[in-house]
N, C-alpha and C positions, 0 to 999 in steps of 0.2 A: 415338770420336774420329774426326774427319773427316780423310781423306787424299786424295791425288791419285788420279784415276781409273786411271792406269797401274798403280800399286801395288795398288789394289783389284782390278782385273781380273786381274792376274798371280796373286795369291793365290787368288781365287775360281775361276779356270779351271784353273790349273796347280800350285797348292799340293798338299801331301800329301793333302788331302781335296777337291781341286778337281773341278770339274764334268767336265773332260775326262780326269781321271786315275782316278776311281772310277766305279762304276756300270756300266750296260749300254752306255754309249757314245752318241755323237751320234744314231745312227739311232733310238734310243728316244724322242727328243724332237723332231726335225725332219728334214725330207727335203732332201737336197742333190743336186747333179748326180751325185755319186759313187754315190748310192743308186739311180739310174735305170740299173741294170745288167740285161742286158748291153748296152743301147743305147749308153751313153756309152763302155763298153769297146770296142765295135765301132769307134766313131769314133777312139778313142785308138790302137787296133791299126792302123787305116789310116794314121794320122799316123806311127806308129812304123815302119811298113814304108817309108814315104817317107824318113823320117829315116835308117833303116838303109842304104838305097841311097846317100843323100848322104854317109854316113860311110864307105862302102866295106865294109860288112858286118863290123864289128868283132866280136871274140870275147874277152871277153863284151860283150854290149850291155846297158847299165844301164837300168833303170827305177826311179827313186827317187820315192816318194810321200811328200811332206812334209805332216804333219798327216793321217795315214792313217786316222784313226778306228779301226776294228777290222779294217782290211785288206780292205774290201769290193771296192774297185776292182782292186787287185792280184790278188785271188782270181779275179775275173771274167776278167782277162787270161790267166790260166793256161788257161782253157777256150777262149779265143777265138783265141789266137795260133797260126798255122800251125806244124806240127811242126818244120820246118827252122829257123824263127826261135826257137821255144820252146827248142830245145837250146842256144842261145847267150845266153838271157836271164839276167840277174842282177837279181832283184827285191829291193828294199829298202824297208821301211816305216820312216818316221821318226815316232815318236809317244812321248809321255811315259807313257802308260798301260802297264800290264803286257801282255806278249805274250798274245793270246788263245789258249786251249788248243786250239781247233779250227783254228787257222791252218795252212795247208799248210806243210810243212817247207821247201819251196823258196823261201819268202819270208823274207828276213832281217828282223830287228826290232831297232831301236836308237833311243836317245833323242836322238842328235845327228846332224848332217849327215855323210855320208861325204865323202871327198875323191877327186879324180881321176876324176870321173864322165865316162864316154863313153857318151852315149845321151840319155835323156829324164829330166829332173827335172820333176815336176809338183806343184802345190799346188792342190787343189780345195777352195775355200772354206776356205783356211788363213789368208790375210792378214787377213780380216775379224775374226779372233779374236786377232790380235796386239795386246797391250795398248797403249793410247795415252792421252795426256792429252786432256781436254776443256777448251776455253776459252770464255769469254763476253766479248762485246764491250761496251764502255761508253765514256763520254766520255774516260776516262783511258787507253783502249786495251784490249788483250786481257789478261784475267786468268784464271788457272786456276780450274776448277770443282773443288771438293772434295766428297767423298761419305762418308757414314757407312756402313761396310761392313755393319752389322747391319740398318739400316733403309732405306738408299737415299736418305736425306734429303741434299740438296745445299746447299752454301754457296759463296760466292765467296772465293777466296784471293788470293795474291800475284800480281803481274804475271808473265807468261810470261818466260822467259829470252831472251837475244839470239838463239840458234839457232832457238828456237820462233817468235819474232817474225819472223825472216827467212823461215822456211818459210811462215808465214801470209801475209806480204806477197806472196810469190811464188805460192803455190798456193791460198790461200783468202782472197781479198780481201773485206773487208766491203762489202756492197752500198752504193752511194752513197745517202746520206740515211738510212741505217738504222744505228742504234747502240743500240737499246733492249735491255732485259734478256733478250729472247727470242732474240737473235742469238748462236748458238753455232757452234763449229767443233770438229772432231776432228783433232788435230795428228798428221799422218801420218808424222812423222820415223821412229818405230820400224818402221813397215811398209816405208818406203823402205830402211832399213838391213837389215831381215830379208830382203827380196827381193834386194838387192845381195849379201848374204852367200851366199844360196842360188845365185845365178847364178855367183858366184866359184868354187864347188866343181865346176862343169862345165868339164872340160878341152876337150871337143869335143861338140857336140850341141845340145840345145834345152832351155831352161827355159820351162815353160808354167804360167801362173797362170790359174785359172778362178775368177772371183769376181764378186760384184755390187759396183757402185761408181758413181762419178760423175766428171765432168770439171770443170775449173776454171770454165768459163762457166755451169755448171748446179749449183753447190754448193747444198745445201739451207740455208736461213738458220737453221734451228733444229736442225741436226745430225740424226744417224740412230741414235744409240746406243739399243739396246733389248735385251730379254731374250726367251728362248724356253724353255718347259718343257712336256713332254708334248704337243707339237704345238700349243701355244697361245702367242701373243705375250703377254708379261707385262712389268711394270715392271722395269727393269734394276737389281735389288738385288744387289750383289756379295757375297753370303753363301755362294756355292758351290752354291746350289740350282737355278741356271738358267744357260743359255748367255747370254753377253754378247757382243754383236756390233755392229759399226758398219760401214757401207759404206766401201769402199776408194776413196781418191783415186787412181784407177787411172793417171792421167797422170803424177802425181808418182812413183809406184812405177815406172812404165815408164821414166821418165827416169833414175832411179837404177840400174835394171838395165842400161840401155843404156850408161851410163858404166862400170859394172863390166865389161861384156863388150867394150866398145870397138866395138860394132856396132849398127845400127839394130834397132828392134823392130817388130812388127806387132800392131795392136790391132783386133779385130773382135768383133762380138757372137757369143754362143754360137749363136744361130739361124743366122747366116751360116756359122759354122765347121762345124757338124755337117752342114749342107746341102752345103757344099763337099766334105765327106768322105763323101757318099753316104747320109747318115742323114736321113730326113724322115718326116713323119707322114701320108703318103698312105695311104688305106685300100686293102687288097688288093681285087682284082676280086671282085665279088659272086658271079660264076660259080664261083669256087673253093670256095664254101660247099657246093655240090652235088656237086662232084667230089672234094673232099678236105676234109671238115668239120673234122678235127683241124688240118690245115695252115692252114685259114682262121682258126680261133680263135687259133692261135699267131701268125700274121702280123698279125692284128688287135691282139693284145696288144702286139706290137713297135711297130706303127704308133702306138698310143696312147702308149706310153712315149716314142717319138721326138717325137710332137707336144708332150708335156710339156717335153722338152728345148728345143724350138723355140718355145715360147709366149712372145712378146715381153713379155707382162704377167707372166711368171713366170720360170722358169729360162732361157728363151731370151733374156731381157734381160741375163743375165750377160755379162761380158767374157771373151774369150780374149786373154791377153797372151802373145805368142810372142817369146821372146828367143833368137835363134841365138847360138852361141858357136863360133868357129873354123870356120865353114862358109862356103862360097862364097856371097857375098851374092846371086848371080844364081840360086841354087837355091830355087825356091818350095816351101815345105813344105805349104802349103795349095793344092790345085788350084783352078782358077777356079770361082767360085760357080755353083751350079745355079739 
């Protein structure tokens, strides 16, 4: 039986037997920025140190990771944060999967968002997995795309509702002169709501989303919904066997978060963000290979990982959406770019 994509994704990803709830976790199927550790962790620690100063060194200082996978990023932070700061950290992973047995005891694990966060809330490639409806344009306007969860076969359903149509008119306008059956859109309303809800649990601090996405003027005419399994891109069949992901309408999400926080946001590429925080992919001096071979190999590995994070054709093309909450707007959380 064909159903809307939002319901199909929700069950396939987050149901009792869903892709993100059972099995070995996302790292077994695809590589995200959070898996490039400790390089991303180093950038996050430097951002966290700047945020800590802006907040006046609160105790505790929260770090909440939404869509934490198996806790890889928070685990890396434990090893990277300076001792004085580490003593004040309160680390919380938000994830529907059961708590991993090997996770450090200092990391809290819960299925829902905490409240009263003072510090950093981050979602690394979380929003792209928030279920959403898919629409198709035609002479009669936008209509929902339905899918058979068992086979992935699609059909066209009823017209989108008023709220969805309003969102599409504002954020995903149909290209002029194009209304054929190939014109699709992913309706980002649930992502906007999810981000606004996450921002709202921050009393003071910063909400940071790291994800791949697009802007209103460059929306893809055929959408971006796809699947991943075991390191390969596969057709998006919502049967629980694969990841289901669609690029984020990052400007729409940013506007929703800004409204929730009552303050402006900053949107930069991951390449520019990590470079501003002192992480880059420059090779270590070759002379180091003769004086400290082990150090050279270690530095080369870190440079390679940093280059991966900054590659504009890959992870470096991700967006960093920084939403301050209750901070002095004149306080820059990212230093000037390098």
